[in-house]
C-alpha positions as CSV (number, residue, x, y, z in Angstrom):
1,M,-25.0,-8.8,-28.6
2,S,-27.6,-6.2,-29.6
3,G,-26.5,-3.0,-31.4
4,K,-27.9,-0.9,-28.5
5,K,-25.8,-2.8,-25.9
6,L,-22.7,-2.5,-28.1
7,G,-23.3,1.2,-28.5
8,R,-23.5,1.6,-24.7
9,I,-20.2,-0.3,-24.3
10,I,-18.5,1.9,-26.8
11,I,-19.7,5.1,-25.1
12,E,-18.5,3.8,-21.8
13,L,-15.0,3.2,-23.3
14,I,-14.7,6.7,-24.7
15,P,-13.4,8.3,-21.5
16,Y,-10.6,5.7,-21.3
17,L,-9.8,6.3,-25.0
18,F,-9.3,10.0,-24.3
19,F,-6.9,9.2,-21.4
20,L,-5.0,6.8,-23.7
21,I,-4.7,9.5,-26.4
22,A,-3.5,12.0,-23.8
23,F,-0.9,9.6,-22.4
24,L,0.4,8.9,-25.9
25,L,0.7,12.6,-26.7
26,I,2.5,13.2,-23.4
27,L,4.9,10.3,-24.2
28,T,5.6,11.7,-27.7
29,V,6.5,15.1,-26.3
30,V,8.7,13.8,-23.5
31,I,10.6,11.4,-25.8
32,S,11.1,14.1,-28.4
33,L,12.5,16.5,-25.7
34,K,14.8,13.9,-24.2
35,N,16.2,13.1,-27.7
36,K,16.6,16.9,-28.4
37,Q,14.1,16.6,-31.2
38,T,11.2,19.0,-32.1
39,P,8.0,17.5,-30.6
40,T,5.0,17.6,-32.8
41,L,1.4,16.9,-31.9
42,L,-1.1,16.0,-34.7
43,G,1.5,17.4,-37.2
44,Y,2.0,20.7,-35.3
45,G,5.1,21.8,-33.5
46,A,6.4,24.8,-31.6
47,A,9.7,26.6,-31.1
48,V,11.0,29.7,-29.3
49,V,12.7,32.4,-31.4
50,V,16.1,33.3,-29.8
51,S,17.4,35.8,-32.3
52,P,16.1,39.0,-34.0
53,S,16.7,37.8,-37.6
54,M,13.0,37.7,-38.4
55,E,12.0,41.0,-36.8
56,D,9.5,42.7,-37.1
57,T,7.6,39.7,-38.5
58,I,8.6,37.5,-35.6
59,M,10.1,39.0,-32.5
60,T,12.8,37.5,-30.3
61,G,11.2,35.4,-27.5
62,D,8.0,34.7,-29.5
63,L,6.7,31.1,-29.5
64,I,6.1,30.1,-33.1
65,F,3.8,27.3,-34.3
66,Y,4.6,25.4,-37.5
67,H,2.9,22.5,-39.3
68,E,4.6,19.6,-41.0
69,V,4.2,19.9,-44.8
70,D,5.4,18.3,-48.0
71,P,8.5,20.3,-49.1
72,G,7.1,20.1,-52.6
73,S,4.2,22.3,-51.7
74,L,6.4,25.2,-50.4
75,V,6.8,28.4,-52.5
76,V,9.0,31.4,-52.4
77,G,7.8,33.7,-49.6
78,D,6.8,30.9,-47.2
79,I,8.4,31.1,-43.7
80,I,9.7,27.6,-42.7
81,T,11.4,26.0,-39.7
82,F,14.3,23.8,-40.6
83,W,17.4,22.2,-39.1
84,Q,20.5,24.4,-39.5
85,P,22.6,22.5,-42.0
86,L,26.4,22.0,-42.0
87,T,26.8,22.0,-38.2
88,E,27.7,19.3,-35.8
89,N,24.9,20.3,-33.3
90,P,22.2,21.7,-35.5
91,V,19.5,23.9,-34.1
92,T,16.1,24.9,-35.5
93,I,16.0,28.0,-37.6
94,T,12.9,29.9,-38.9
95,H,13.5,32.0,-42.0
96,R,11.7,33.0,-45.1
97,I,12.3,31.2,-48.4
98,I,13.8,33.5,-51.1
99,A,14.7,30.9,-53.7
100,I,14.0,27.3,-54.6
101,T,16.1,25.2,-57.0
102,E,14.6,22.0,-58.5
103,T,17.0,19.1,-58.8
104,G,16.7,15.5,-59.8
105,S,17.1,14.4,-56.2
106,G,14.8,16.9,-54.7
107,R,14.4,20.7,-54.0
108,L,17.1,23.0,-52.6
109,F,16.0,25.9,-50.5
110,T,17.6,29.3,-49.9
111,T,16.3,31.3,-47.0
112,Q,16.9,34.7,-45.4
113,G,15.8,36.4,-42.2
114,D,13.6,39.4,-42.8
115,N,15.9,41.4,-40.6
116,N,19.1,40.2,-42.3
117,S,20.8,41.9,-45.2
118,S,21.6,38.6,-46.9
119,S,21.5,34.9,-46.6
120,L,24.0,33.2,-44.3
121,D,26.3,30.6,-45.9
122,W,24.6,27.6,-44.4
123,E,21.1,28.6,-45.6
124,V,22.0,28.8,-49.3
125,G,20.8,25.7,-51.3
126,F,20.2,23.3,-48.4
127,S,18.3,20.1,-48.9
128,E,14.5,19.7,-48.4
129,D,15.4,17.0,-45.9
130,A,16.3,19.7,-43.4
131,V,12.7,21.2,-43.6
132,I,10.7,20.6,-40.4
133,G,7.5,22.5,-41.2
134,K,5.8,25.7,-42.4
135,Y,5.3,28.6,-40.0
136,V,1.6,29.2,-39.3
137,N,1.4,31.5,-36.2
138,K,3.1,33.0,-33.2
139,S,2.4,33.9,-29.6
140,T,4.4,36.4,-27.6
141,F,2.7,35.6,-24.3
142,M,3.2,31.8,-24.7
143,G,6.9,32.5,-25.5
144,K,7.3,34.3,-22.2
145,V,5.6,31.4,-20.4
146,Y,7.8,28.9,-22.1
147,V,11.0,30.8,-21.3
148,W,9.9,31.0,-17.6
149,F,9.4,27.2,-17.4
150,V,12.8,26.6,-19.1
151,S,14.4,28.7,-16.5
152,A,12.7,26.6,-13.9
153,G,14.1,23.5,-15.4
154,V,13.2,20.9,-18.1
155,G,11.3,18.9,-15.5
156,A,8.9,21.7,-15.1
157,I,8.1,21.6,-18.8
158,Y,7.3,17.9,-18.6
159,I,5.0,18.5,-15.6
160,V,3.1,21.3,-17.5
161,V,2.7,19.2,-20.6
162,I,1.3,16.4,-18.5
163,I,-1.1,18.7,-16.7
164,V,-2.3,20.4,-19.9
165,F,-3.1,17.1,-21.6
166,L,-4.7,15.6,-18.5
167,L,-6.9,18.7,-18.2
168,I,-7.9,18.3,-21.8
169,A,-8.7,14.7,-21.2
170,L,-10.7,15.5,-18.1
171,M,-12.7,18.2,-19.8
172,E,-13.6,15.8,-22.6
173,V,-14.6,13.1,-20.1
174,K,-16.7,15.7,-18.3
175,N,-18.4,16.7,-21.5
176,I,-19.1,13.0,-22.4
177,F,-20.6,12.3,-19.0
178,R,-22.7,15.5,-19.3
179,E,-24.0,14.3,-22.7
180,L,-24.7,10.8,-21.3
181,T,-26.6,12.2,-18.3
182,K,-28.6,14.5,-20.7
183,A,-29.4,11.6,-23.0
184,K,-30.4,9.5,-20.0
185,M,-32.7,12.2,-18.6
186,E,-34.3,12.8,-22.0
187,K,-35.0,9.0,-22.2
188,I,-36.5,9.0,-18.7
189,E,-38.7,12.1,-19.6
190,A,-39.8,10.4,-22.8
191,E,-40.7,7.2,-21.0
192,R,-42.5,9.2,-18.3
193,A,-44.4,11.2,-21.0
194,K,-45.4,7.9,-22.6
195,L,-46.7,6.5,-19.3
196,V,-48.7,9.7,-18.6
197,A,-50.2,9.6,-22.1
198,A,-51.1,5.9,-21.6
199,E,-52.7,6.7,-18.2
200,V,-54.6,9.6,-19.6
201,E,-55.9,7.4,-22.4
202,R,-56.9,4.8,-19.9
203,L,-58.8,7.3,-17.8
204,H,-60.6,8.6,-20.8
205,A,-61.6,5.1,-21.8
206,E,-62.8,4.4,-18.2
207,Q,-64.8,7.6,-18.2
208,D,-66.4,6.7,-21.6
209,S,-67.3,3.3,-20.2
210,L,-69.1,4.9,-17.2
211,K,-71.2,7.2,-19.4
212,P,-74.9,6.1,-19.6
213,K,-75.7,4.6,-22.9
214,E,-78.6,6.3,-24.8
């Protein structure tokens, strides 16, 4: 099989690859939500803030975005999302690190909400195993959208996630076909230009042959 033919086959398979990636991302989110876990895509996750403990840095109702990190890279002052320790049904908490203790078995973190006067009992010296990720950004608008869909039912969230990733896949496929069409047209134009140049050269040669010889 020639390299040119192999390249064409690979290009033709790219749209299907995007659909496969979209499907796997959707499956990851759905499974995480069903298992009451925090879904992450490409290392990023999101959560809605339900208390004013981090105001005015993060407001109640904001949708925050965090990224999975090595707990060893965290420093005092970082805002992290972690599982609330010492509870039977832990929930995710997003607070700022105010102290880190190094131990032989790992790091222990102490956090505090920016709007709290002190750390709560369960957030003093908890294990790095509870850390989910480091806060990177927030969106008030997306938080409102998320809350609206939650009120509509979890099923609505699944539908939206599926639609979003399918739209992304479709846009990528559309871009790929546009580029393929553009490349094909450029190839046709190049071949046409080559034919025109050859015809012009032939006509010039024919004209030269018809000129009377001195």
